[in-house]
C-alpha positions, 0 to 999 in steps of 0.5 A, spaced: 568 263 175 562 263 171 558 267 177 559 272 182 565 272 186 564 271 193 565 278 198 571 277 202 570 279 209 575 277 214 572 279 220 566 275 218 570 269 216 574 269 223 567 269 226 565 263 223 572 259 224 571 260 231 565 256 231 569 250 228 576 251 229 580 249 235 584 256 235 582 263 235 583 266 228 585 273 228 581 278 223 584 285 220 581 289 215 587 292 212 590 290 205 597 290 203 599 291 195 604 285 194 607 289 188 610 294 193 618 292 194 620 289 201 622 296 204 615 299 202 612 293 204 615 292 211 611 298 215 605 296 212 606 288 214 608 291 221 602 295 222 598 289 220 601 285 225 600 290 230 592 290 228 591 283 228 595 281 234 593 286 240 599 283 245 604 286 239 600 293 238 605 297 243 611 294 241 616 298 237 617 297 229 624 295 231 621 289 234 619 286 228 623 283 222 620 282 215 623 277 210 621 275 203 621 267 203 618 266 196 614 269 191 610 264 186 606 266 180 600 266 184 602 269 191 607 272 196 610 269 202 613 273 208 616 271 214 615 276 220 620 275 226 618 278 233 623 280 238 620 282 245 627 281 249 633 279 248 631 273 243 626 272 238 619 270 241 615 269 235 615 268 228 609 267 223 608 267 216 604 272 212 601 270 205 599 275 200 594 273 195 596 275 188 591 280 185 585 277 181 587 270 184 579 270 186 578 269 179 582 262 179 582 260 186 576 259 191 579 262 197 572 260 201 574 252 199 581 253 201 580 256 208 574 250 209 580 245 207 586 249 211 581 248 218 581 240 217 588 239 214 591 243 220 587 239 225 589 232 221 597 234 223 599 237 216 602 244 214 602 250 219 597 253 223 592 258 221 592 264 225 589 270 222 586 273 216 586 280 213 584 284 207 588 280 201 591 274 205 592 270 211 597 269 217 600 262 219 605 259 224 612 258 221 615 252 218 622 251 219 624 248 213 626 249 206 622 248 199 624 243 194 627 245 187 624 241 182 630 236 181 629 234 188 623 231 187 626 225 183 631 223 189 629 216 190 629 217 198 625 224 197 620 220 192 619 215 198 617 220 203 613 224 199 609 218 197 608 216 204 606 223 206 601 223 200 598 217 202 597 220 209 594 226 206 589 223 202 586 220 208 584 227 210 576 227 211 573 234 210 566 235 211 561 236 206 561 234 199 565 229 197 564 230 189 571 231 185 572 237 183 576 236 177 572 237 171 567 242 174 574 246 175 576 245 168 570 247 165 569 253 169 576 255 167 574 253 160 568 258 160 572 264 162 579 262 158 575 262 151 572 269 152 578 273 154 580 279 150 587 282 151 589 290 150 595 288 148 595 287 140 600 282 140 597 278 146 590 278 143 593 275 136 597 270 139 590 268 143 586 268 137 590 262 135 587 258 140 582 253 137 577 253 143 573 248 139 578 243 139 580 244 146 572 243 148 572 237 144 579 234 148 576 236 155 570 232 153 573 226 151 578 225 156 573 226 161 569 220 158 575 216 158 578 218 165 571 216 168 572 209 166 578 208 170 574 209 176 580 212 180 578 213 187 576 220 190 580 222 195 581 229 199 587 232 194 592 237 194 592 238 187 598 243 186 604 239 189 610 242 185 616 243 188 615 249 191 609 246 195 613 241 199 618 243 204 623 239 208 627 239 215 633 235 214 635 235 221 628 233 224 627 229 218 620 232 217 616 233 210 611 238 209 606 240 204 604 247 204 599 251 200 592 248 199 589 254 194 587 248 189 586 243 195 579 239 194 576 232 193 578 229 187 581 223 183 587 219 186 590 219 179 590 226 178 593 228 184 599 224 183 599 225 175 599 232 177 605 231 181 609 228 176 607 233 171 610 238 176 617 234 175 618 239 169 618 245 173 615 252 170 620 251 164 616 245 162 622 240 161 618 234 160 625 230 159 624 230 167 617 226 167 619 220 171 619 214 167 615 207 169 621 205 173 621 212 177 613 211 178 613 204 180 618 206 186 613 212 188 607 207 187 610 202 192 611 207 197 604 210 196 600 204 196 604 200 201 608 205 205 610 199 210 611 194 205 613 197 199 616 191 195 609 187 196 605 191 192 603 187 186 605 188 179 597 188 177 596 194 182 602 198 179 600 197 172 593 200 174 596 206 178 600 207 172 595 207 167 590 211 172 596 216 173 598 217 166 591 218 163 590 224 169 596 227 167 593 229 161 588 232 165 593 236 169 596 239 162 589 241 160 587 245 167 594 248 167 594 251 160 587 254 161 589 256 168 595 260 164 590 263 159 586 266 165 592 268 168 595 272 162 589 276 162 588 277 170 595 277 173 600 283 174 606 278 175 611 278 170 611 271 168 609 269 161 603 266 162 600 265 155 607 261 153 605 257 159 599 255 156 602 253 149 607 249 153 602 245 157 597 244 151 602 242 146 605 237 152 598 234 152 598 233 144 604 230 144 602 225 149 595 224 148 595 218 142 600 214 146 597 215 153 590 214 151 591 208 147 594 205 153 588 207 157 583 204 152 588 197 151 588 197 159 580 198 159 580 192 154 584 187 157 579 188 163 572 188 159 571 195 162 
């Protein structure tokens, strides 16, 4: 973004990981086209597994079973079961990165984060890396639907887990990345050209001067809130939360956008995702629903002891940063509309997110200014 894209070398990254990671990371130079059908992809995935894990290299293809777990709007997740006797001996997940996603995702930042997130006991173990993806251990759980995130018991679990996640320490710079990333997205999004005349016509209706001014004004305002900087997931939508009800375990997965960031942004972005990809913002949590989350986030063991002042502070912080979430993902949508071959209306997504930003802006900015005035800040 705004510069050269780093060269992705699986062998080099795996060698580097050996020096500062508990487990060996197995590399392969092979790549797999994520646009292929599952039957077309299966022999390629099997070949990848044999190339990466030498103990499987002599196994017959019939020992492998490849299944599609999920296909998001940036990548594809596959489950590979390996049978070496009468039972399944190993299960892994293969994540295929979507084409051109290096234009919106810093893969090196992601891999740096995975090492330490895993060491802290979150998510799946990183096992291998290949030409256009990574291999991880299999998590026996299912992903949530947007409606699940509103269920009070799950809300409490997510809040408690996020509080723990925000305590993860990642070596290196602790600078929050939100505004750096938004400005990079803006630079890229504002100079696109579409071969499709209808898309180009729609794109030309976007006033980038207006968007520029909105970003600048919101950055100035939100900085005044002094939201704590913590290590953030930054993409806590329902598809990135998994639960195993039998074991009562909740998992956060997919750290493609993870970085140090503002506490208010990570929670505000999560609330915005209640609306799902359809952007039904009638599902955005009301104050009472948010306070339920905040209590379990701020004091997981004694949620009813959280003060009214702390609840209000976090309410203002989170909802102001939810505006930043709309700006971030609207610009992301424009870039994806140009770069991604996935069949999704990314251009329409820009307008859904940006229009919601404009609908909520006056009310939320007024609330933040009143809050700051009360505290003479």
